[in-house]
Structure formats: structure tokens, C-alpha cells
N, C-alpha and C positions, 0 to 999 in steps of 0.2 A: 180270569184271563180269557181274552177273545182270541180264538184260533184263526189263522189266515184262511181265506176262502179260495185262494188260487195257488196253493203250494203244490209243486210237482214232486213226484217220487224221486227224481234226480236231486232236487234241492234238499229234500228230507234226508236222503242217504248221505249227502255231503255234510249236512249239519250233524247227523249222528256219527259221522266220522271223527268228530272232535272228541267223542266219548269212546273211541276205540272200535266202533262198528265198521266193518268193511263188507263189500258185496262178495259173497262166496259162490253164488250161482244165480242163474236166471232160468226159470222154467216158464215158457210161454210169456205171459204178461205179468209175472210176479218176480220180484227180486227177493233174495234171501240174504239178510245181513247177519253177521255173527261177530260177537266180541268175546274176549276171554277175560276182560276186566271184571273182577268180582265173581269169577266162575263163568263157564261157557253159557252164552245166552244167544238164542236165535230169534229173529223177528222177520216176518214176511210182509212185504208191502206191495200193493198193486202198482205196476209201472204205468201210471196214467199221468196225463198232463196236469190235472188238478185232482187232488185227493178229496173225497167227501169228508165233511167235518167229523162225522161219527167215526169213520175209519181212522182219521188222523188222531182223534182223541183216544181211541183204543190203543193205537200204536204208542203214543206218547205215555199213556198210563202204564203200559207194559214195560217200557224202557225205564220210566221213572221208578217203578217198583223194584226193578232189578238193580238199579244204581243207587237205590235208597235216597232219592232226591224228589223234589216236587216238580210238577210239570212246568211251573213258572221258572224254576232254576234251569231246566233243560232248554226252554224255548225263549226265555226272557231276553 
């Protein structure tokens, strides 16, 4: 799966909203998203206009592991 090169933190947070994640707080330039589906889970993402590919990959891997899905199912 090829990850997008121009995905913003705002777009990612909206997409993760489909899986029950919502913004619980913002500290500086970082957003904290939390879900209670499958147990409480937090993920922190930098609030940038375009996320680096490695950062995006790490976030999606963490979310996919928590939800017991593949990254392709999340972002496909």
C-alpha cells in the first residue's frame, strides 16, 4: 500500500473519526486522539499540513494493531 505524501493532520483525524477516534486535546502542535472502541487507546499526531511518510506509517500501524485490522483496511 502506498501512503499519501500530502495528508494533513486534520484529514487524518477526520478519517480516524470513522473508527471512533476524537480529538481530546491539543498541546502546542500535537493533537491527541482517543477512542474507547476495543478498550481505551490514545494516539498523538503532529498538527502539520503534511505528515511525513514514516510518521503516518507509525500512526496507522499503531491504530491498526489496536483495532486488529490491517493498514489497508483502515486506509483503503
